[in-house]
C-alpha positions in Angstrom: 14.3 -5.9 -5.6 13.6 -5.7 -1.9 15.0 -3.9 1.2 16.2 -7.3 2.6 16.6 -10.9 1.4 13.9 -12.3 3.7 11.1 -10.0 2.4 8.2 -11.9 0.7 10.4 -15.0 0.3 7.6 -17.4 -0.7 6.1 -15.0 -3.3 9.5 -14.2 -4.9 10.5 -17.9 -4.9 7.3 -18.8 -6.8 8.0 -16.1 -9.4 11.6 -17.3 -9.8 10.5 -20.9 -10.4 8.5 -19.8 -13.4 11.0 -17.4 -14.9 13.1 -19.8 -16.9 10.1 -21.5 -18.6 9.2 -18.0 -19.9 12.7 -17.1 -21.2 13.9 -15.1 -18.2 16.6 -15.4 -15.6 15.6 -14.2 -12.1 17.9 -12.3 -9.8 17.2 -10.9 -6.3 19.0 -7.9 -4.9 18.8 -4.9 -2.5 19.4 -1.4 -3.9 22.5 -1.0 -1.8 24.0 -4.1 -3.6 24.6 -1.9 -6.7 28.2 -0.8 -7.0 28.0 2.9 -7.8 31.1 2.8 -10.1 30.7 -0.3 -12.2 26.9 -0.6 -11.9 27.5 -4.3 -11.2 25.3 -5.9 -8.5 26.3 -8.4 -5.9 23.0 -10.3 -5.3 21.6 -13.7 -5.8 20.6 -15.7 -8.9 17.9 -18.4 -8.9 19.3 -21.7 -10.0 16.3 -23.6 -11.3 18.0 -27.0 -11.6 19.2 -26.8 -8.0 16.0 -25.0 -6.8 17.9 -22.5 -4.8 19.3 -19.0 -4.7 23.1 -18.6 -5.2 25.4 -15.7 -4.8 26.0 -13.9 -8.1 27.4 -10.7 -9.6 25.4 -9.3 -12.5 24.7 -6.2 -14.4 21.6 -4.1 -13.8 18.7 -6.2 -15.0 16.7 -5.1 -18.0 13.5 -5.5 -16.0 13.0 -4.7 -12.3 10.1 -5.7 -10.0 10.3 -3.2 -7.1 8.9 -4.7 -3.8 10.7 -2.2 -1.5 8.6 -1.0 1.4 10.2 2.3 2.5 10.1 3.6 6.1 11.8 6.6 7.6 15.0 4.7 8.7 18.4 5.4 7.2 18.5 2.1 5.2 15.1 2.9 3.5 16.2 6.5 2.6 19.5 5.2 1.2 17.7 2.6 -0.9 15.1 5.1 -2.0 17.7 7.5 -3.3 19.3 4.7 -5.3 16.0 3.5 -6.7 15.2 7.1 -7.8 18.5 7.2 -9.6 17.6 3.9 -11.3 14.3 5.3 -12.5 15.8 8.5 -13.8 18.7 6.8 -15.6 16.3 4.9 -17.9 18.7 1.9 -18.0 16.1 -0.5 -16.7 12.3 -1.0 -17.0 10.2 -1.0 -13.8 7.1 -3.2 -13.8 5.5 -0.4 -11.8 6.9 3.0 -10.9 5.1 3.3 -7.6 3.1 6.1 -6.1 4.1 9.2 -4.2 3.2 9.9 -0.6 -0.4 9.7 0.6 -0.9 13.5 0.8 0.3 14.0 -2.8 -2.2 11.3 -4.0 -5.0 13.0 -2.0 -4.2 16.4 -3.6 -4.3 14.9 -7.1 -7.5 13.0 -6.6 -9.1 15.9 -4.8 -9.2 17.7 -8.2 -11.0 14.8 -9.9 -14.5 13.4 -10.0 -13.6 11.0 -7.1 -13.2 13.9 -4.7 -16.5 13.1 -2.8 -15.0 9.7 -1.8 -11.9 11.3 -0.1 -11.8 12.0 3.6 -10.4 15.5 4.2 -6.6 15.3 4.6 -4.3 18.1 5.5 -0.6 18.2 6.6 0.3 18.3 10.3 2.0 21.7 10.8 2.4 22.0 14.6 1.2 20.5 17.9 -0.4 23.9 18.8 -2.6 24.1 15.7 -3.4 20.4 15.9 -4.7 20.7 19.5 -6.6 23.9 18.6 -8.3 21.8 15.8 -9.2 19.1 18.3 -11.2 21.7 20.3 -13.5 21.9 17.4 -13.4 18.3 16.0 -12.9 16.5 19.3 -11.4 13.4 17.6 -8.8 13.3 14.8 -6.6 10.7 13.1 -2.8 11.1 12.6 -1.3 9.1 9.7 2.3 9.0 8.4 2.4 10.3 4.8 4.7 7.4 3.9 3.1 4.8 6.1 2.3 1.2 5.2 0.7 -1.8 6.9 -1.2 0.5 9.3 1.9 1.4 11.2 2.2 4.7 13.0 -1.5 5.6 12.9 -2.9 7.3 16.0 -6.5 8.3 17.0 -6.4 11.4 19.2 -9.4 12.5 21.3 -9.8 15.6 23.4 -11.6 14.8 26.7 -11.9 17.7 29.2 -8.4 19.0 29.5 -6.6 15.8 28.5 -5.8 14.1 25.2 -6.4 10.3 24.8 -4.0 8.9 22.3 -4.7 5.4 20.9 -2.8 3.2 18.5 -2.4 -0.5 17.5 1.0 -2.1 17.9 2.0 -5.7 17.4 -1.6 -6.8 17.4 -2.3 -4.9 20.7 -4.4 -1.8 21.2 -2.7 0.8 23.3 -4.4 3.9 24.8 -2.8 6.6 26.9 -4.1 9.8 28.6 -1.8 12.9 28.5 -2.1 16.4 29.7 -2.0 19.1 26.9 1.6 19.9 27.8 2.7 16.3 27.7 0.8 15.7 24.5 2.4 18.8 22.9 5.8 17.5 23.6 4.9 14.0 22.3 3.4 15.3 19.1 6.4 17.6 18.5 8.8 14.7 19.0 6.7 12.3 16.8 6.3 14.7 13.9 9.9 15.8 14.0 11.0 12.3 13.0 8.1 11.5 10.6 5.9 13.5 8.3 2.2 13.2 9.3 -1.2 14.3 7.9 -4.5 14.8 9.7 -7.9 13.2 8.9 -11.3 13.2 10.6 -12.2 10.1 12.6 -14.6 8.0 10.5 -16.7 5.4 12.2 -15.6 2.3 10.3 -16.5 -0.5 12.8 -18.9 -3.4 12.8 -21.4 -4.4 15.5 -18.6 -6.0 17.5 -16.6 -2.8 17.6 -14.0 -4.2 15.2 -12.5 -1.9 12.5 -13.2 -3.2 9.1 -12.7 -2.2 5.4 -12.8 -3.5 1.9 -9.6 -4.3 0.1 -9.8 -4.5 -3.7 -6.8 -5.9 -5.7 -6.2 -4.7 -9.3 -3.5 -5.8 -11.6 -2.5 -5.5 -15.3 -2.5 -8.6 -17.4 -0.1 -9.7 -20.2 -1.6 -7.1 -22.5 -1.3 -4.2 -20.0 -5.1 -4.1 -19.3 -6.3 -3.5 -15.8 -8.3 -6.4 -14.2 -9.8 -6.9 -10.7 -8.5 -10.1 -9.2 -10.4 -10.1 -5.9 -12.0 -8.2 -3.1 -12.3 -9.1 0.5 -13.3 -7.7 3.9 -10.5 -7.1 6.4 -11.5 -7.1 10.0 -9.2 -6.0 12.9 -9.1 -6.7 16.6 -12.0 -5.7 18.9 -11.6 -2.1 20.1 -8.7 -1.6 17.7 -8.3 1.1 15.0 -6.8 -0.7 12.0 -7.8 -3.8 10.0 -4.5 -4.5 8.3 -3.6 -8.2 8.0 -0.1 -7.5 9.2 -1.6 -6.3 12.5 -3.5 -9.5 13.0 -6.6 -8.7 10.9 -8.6 -11.4 9.3 -10.2 -11.8 5.9 -13.8 -12.7 4.9 -15.6 -12.9 1.7 -17.0 -9.7 0.3 -19.9 -11.5 -1.4 -21.0 -13.0 1.9 -20.7 -9.7 3.7 -22.5 -7.6 1.1 -25.3 -10.1 0.9 -26.2 -9.3 4.6 -27.0 -5.7 3.6 -30.5 -4.5 2.6 -31.1 -4.8 -1.2 -31.1 -1.0 -1.8 -27.9 -0.4 0.2 -26.3 -3.4 -1.5 -27.2 -2.0 -5.0 -26.0 1.5 -4.1 -22.7 0.1 -2.7 -22.0 -2.0 -5.8 -22.8 1.0 -8.1 -20.5 3.3 -6.2 -17.6 0.8 -6.2 -17.9 0.3 -9.9 -17.7 4.1 -10.4 -14.5 4.2 -8.3 -12.9 1.3 -10.0 -13.8 2.5 -13.5 -12.0 5.8 -12.9 -9.2 5.4 -10.4 -6.4 3.6 -12.3 -6.7 6.0 -15.3 -6.7 9.0 -13.0 -3.6 7.8 -11.2 -1.7 7.1 -14.4 -2.7 10.4 -16.0 -0.7 12.2 -13.3 1.8 9.7 -12.0 4.1 7.2 -13.8 2.7 3.9 -15.0 1.7 1.2 -12.4 1.5 -2.6 -12.5 -0.9 -3.3 -9.5 -2.8 -1.4 -6.8 -4.5 -2.4 -3.6 -7.5 -0.1 -2.8 -8.8 0.2 0.7 -12.5 1.3 0.9 -14.1 2.4 4.2 -17.9 1.8 4.5 -19.8 3.6 7.3 -23.0 2.4 8.8 -24.9 5.3 7.1 -23.7 4.0 3.7 -21.0 6.6 3.2 -18.1 5.2 1.1 -14.5 6.4 1.5 -11.2 5.8 -0.4 -8.9 5.2 2.6 -5.7 4.2 0.9 -4.1 3.2 -2.4 -1.1 1.0 -2.3 1.1 0.4 -5.3 2.8 -2.6 -3.7 -0.1 -4.6 -2.2 0.4 -8.0 -0.6 -1.0 -11.3 -1.9 -2.5 -12.8 1.3 -6.0 -11.4 0.6 -6.1 -12.8 -2.9 -4.7 -16.2 -2.0 -7.2 -16.6 0.9 -10.3 -15.4 -1.0 -9.4 -16.9 -4.4 -6.7 -19.6 -4.0 -7.4 -20.8 -7.5 -5.7 -17.6 -8.7 -2.3 -18.6 -7.2 -0.7 -19.6 -10.5 -2.0 -16.4 -12.2 -0.5 -14.3 -9.4 2.9 -15.8 -9.7 3.0 -15.6 -13.5 1.6 -12.0 -13.7 4.9 -10.1 -13.1 6.6 -12.3 -15.8 3.9 -11.9 -18.4 3.4 -8.2 -17.8 7.2 -7.8 -17.9 7.4 -9.5 -21.3 4.7 -7.1 -22.5 6.8 -4.1 -21.3 9.9 -5.4 -23.0 8.0 -6.0 -26.2 6.5 -2.5 -26.1 9.9 -1.0 -25.4 11.5 -2.8 -28.3 8.7 -1.5 -30.6 9.2 2.0 -29.4 13.0 1.9 -30.0 12.4 0.6 -33.5 
């Protein structure tokens, strides 16, 4: 299930090719394809023999893999409302139920033993209070609470009586200087349309002034056990502010990068990462509904400080495929095998 039929086409095609051999039929649809009265869906069915998608009408599937990336537009909100109804109805099993907004995740983890790894995050309430905070902190980051792929992130700096506002758009770094009055109007307009939260500016750049972070991909196997599939360093454009691959970032081996660090710093980093990974999935699932996979973004400052920057319940596959191409078959089979595990567990519970 996606927001449009062109989303992640290659990945979804590879899953569909393996469905029949594992006793499943594969359908593709958009939430708004569901007829509210009959609950029939006008979507597409994967014909294995012809190796193509064909128009089809079918009932709500017993198992759904939700790959919808919601934004603030009308179509996203419409689809999200339908998906929420699907989850509450209990008529279908979701591979993963997804995570709430970033501020809600922060508030939950802030009460846990992982609190020291979290950058302070607070909701944006008004342009006036934000600018007042800038007079103390000088530089702050604005992030949409429902953001993805690094979109809509701004770094705001107070310099003399002006605000310098920077962002990355379509692989380009854009910076603009505004008066306090103009910035107030801009902030008010921006946050009227989207909900934002505020974080301190962390220095997460390499020696070439490129933003970088560590992405770790975790996924449940056919028995429902969490496993780490890969980890890789994402590096953004010079002078930019985000490292996301969708914004033109590149991927390098974590092993190669970490081996450039002094031995003590390397040992400390590995120990801290193990602490985070051993606790995070269970903490999330103790508060929120079950998950299938997560992408964890870790920021590493020059002074050795480690930060949990983001947790994504619908991570992409590019990082895994580039750092560990030998895992391609495992990636494409994983939703099917975990889905069979869920169906089996559901049958047992009904009995």
